[in-house]
N, C-alpha and C positions, 0 to 999 in steps of 0.2 A: 467342108463347110463353105457355104456361099458367102459372098462379101457382106451383104446386109446382116446376115445372121452373125457373122464374125464381128461386125461393128457393134451390134447390140449386145453380144456376149461380153465383149471387152468393156463397153460403156457401163454395163451393170456393175462390173467389178471396180472400175475406176471411180465411179460415183458413189460407191459404198462408203459410209462414214469410217473414219479412222478410229483406232482405239484411243483410250485416254492418254497413252504414251505416244500418240501420233504415229502409229505403225499400222500396217494393213491387217485387217482382221484375219484370223485363222479359218473362219467359217465363210464359205462362199455364198453368194446370193441364192443359190439353189439349195442351200442347207448342207451341202457336202463340204469336204475339206478344200480349202482354197488352193493348196498345192496341186491337187488333182484338177481343179477347175482351170488353173493357169496353164497347166501342161497341155490342155486341149488345143490351145491356139498360140502359145508362146514357147519357142524352143530355148533351152538353156545354152549358155556358152561356157568357155573355159574359166570364167570368173564368177558368173551369177547363175543361180537357178531360175527356173521359170517363175517361181513365186517372187523372187527378189527383183527380177526385171519388171514384173507387173506392179510390184509395190512402189517402184520409182514413179510410175505414172499416177498411181492412186494417191500418193502423198503430194505430188506436185499439183494435181488437180485441186485438192482441198486447200493447199497453201495459197493457190492462186485465187480461188473464189472467196476465201476469207479475207485476203488482202484487198480484193476488189470491193467487197462490201464495206470494209473499213475506209477505203479511199472515197467511196461515194457518200458516206455518212460520218464525217469527222466530228460534226456537232453532236450527234448521238453518242459517239465514242467518248467525247469529253463529258457529257452528262452522266453516262453510266460508269465511266472509269474503265481502264484497260481490261482488268480481269473479268468484270461483269459483262462488258461488251463482247469479249472473245467467247465467253460461255453462251451468251445470248445469240451471237452470230451462228455458232455451231448448231444450236437447237433450232434456230429459224431455218437454216439451210437444210437440215435433216427433214424438217416438216414441210419445207417448200423447195424441193430440189429444182435445179435449173431446168427449164423446158424451152429455153430460147437459144438461138445460135449466138447471141451476143450477151456479154457480161452486163451490159447496160440495164437489163431487165431484172437483175438479181433482187433488187429491193422493191419491186412492184407491189408485193403483198406484205411488206414489213409493217406498215401502219395498222392494217386490219389484224395482223398476227399479234402485234403488241397489245392491241385492245383486248384480244381474247386471252392473252397471257400477261396480265399486269404485274406478275411477280418479278419480272426482269427489271422493271423500272422502279417498282416499289413506290415510295413517297414522291418520286420524280415523274410519275406517270404522265401528268398533264404537260409538264415541260418536255418530256421525251416525245410525246405525240406531236406537240407543236413543232419541234425542230425536225422530226422525221417528215412531216408534211411539207415543211419549207425545203428541205434537202431534196425530196423526191420531185417537187414542183420545179426546182432548179434543174434537175436532170432532164425533165420533160421539156422545159423551155429551151434548154441548150440544143437538143437535137430533134425537137418536134417539127411537125409540118409547118411550113411558112408560105404564105401567099405572096405574090409579087408586091414589092413595096410601092406605095403611092408616091408619085413624083409631082412637083409643083405644076408641071405642064398638064398632068392628068386632071388636076383640079380646075385649071382654066378651061379645058375642053369639056368638062362634065359639070361645070357649075350650073346651078339651077335649083328650083324648089324640090325636085325629085331626087336630088343627090343624096345617096346613103353611104355612110362610112362605117366600116367594121374594123374591129381590132384583129390582130393576128391570132390564129387558133391556139397557139401555144401559151397565150397570156392567161394567167389565172389570178383571181382575186381571193386571197386567203385572210381569214380572221384568226388572230392568235391571242392567247391569254398572257403570254410572256413576250418580251422584246427579243425573240430568238434571232431576228435578222442581225441585230447588233452582236449578239453572242457568236453567231456563225462567222461574222466578219473577223472578230477577234481571234477565234480559234484558227481560222485559216491564216491569219497573220502570224500567229504563234508557230504554225507549221512551217511557214515560209522562213521564219527566223531561226530554225533549229540549228543552222550552221554556226550560229553565234551563241548558243546556250546549250547546256546539257539537256538530255531527255528528261531527267528528273526535275530540273528547274522548270522546263517548259510545261510538264504535266502539273506541277504545283501551281503555276500561274493559271492554267486552264481550270483546275479545281477551284481556285479562288474566285475566278470569274463566274463559274457555274453557281457557286454558293451565293454570290451577290445577286444573280438573276433569280435564283430560287426564292430569295427573300421577298421578291416582288410577287407576293402570293397571287397566283393567277385566278384562283377561285374568287377571292374577295379581299379587298384591303380592309382588314378588321378595324383598323384605327379610324378609317374615314367612311367606311360603309359604301364604297363604290367599287365597281368592277373595272379592272384594267383590260383594255382591248387594243389590239393593233391590227390594222388592215394592211395587207401587203400585196401589191400588184406585181406578180412575178413575170419577168420577161427575160429575154436572152441578153439584155443590155443592163448596164448599171443604172440604178434609180437616179433620176435627175431632179425630181421634185420631192421634197420632204417637208412636211408641216404637221402641226398638231392643232386640235381644236378642243375647246372646253365645253362641257355640257353638264347639266344638273341631273343627279341620280340620288333619290332618297334624301333630298335636301342638301346634298353635298356637291361640290364642284369636282368633276372628274376630267381627265385628259384622254383624248383619243389621238393616237399617233397614226399618221397616214403616210405611206410611201408610194409614190407613183412613178413609173418609168414610161417615157414616151418612146414608141417604136415607129 
């Protein structure tokens, strides 16, 4: 077996989803017995069979990508809850297996997949979509392409009527129905404080915060007849300007929260 064929054969087995008990499947990708499939390219030793040796890689692969997705989307994890998020993550990664050399791209199709599969978020669909969009934008801003930063001396040498300034390509302007930026900051703070509180207590506080945000009905404030909206300029730095403005909608005063970061 040539090297490329060996790599592809093993990758097919390693990337195959686990069973409900988190073990390797008995049926191989080619439809035959996994024991026979594994014996084609893995030798047994005095302690483990070919199947058992391959199973180690299969389980660790799935444990790693599931953990990576959870680390990238702590806000969605808080919105859905641990059990539903874990089940959703498995379904998403089965439908959208990794095609990249880096774990960074695991969640690239999560927003569009959630839109097509609203059952996972249920009544929290709009809130879930908001926070997924923010978390993915945060990932893109963190390691996206950056142009050379403008220095004061550059402005002096280029000043004039033809001067044109552009923002960094990783900057995104997003519009949300819910204040998910505040929610995500609180979730991350809770995760940072886990050394001082039990997991159960931390999860309880997250659920309490999610319920409070969910009450801010993103579709429409039925009591006042105005729509909540939040614009967020996502950059690789912390926001430095935060303000809100009021406007009239259907005869009611509404607030628009705006967060801007200077890069």
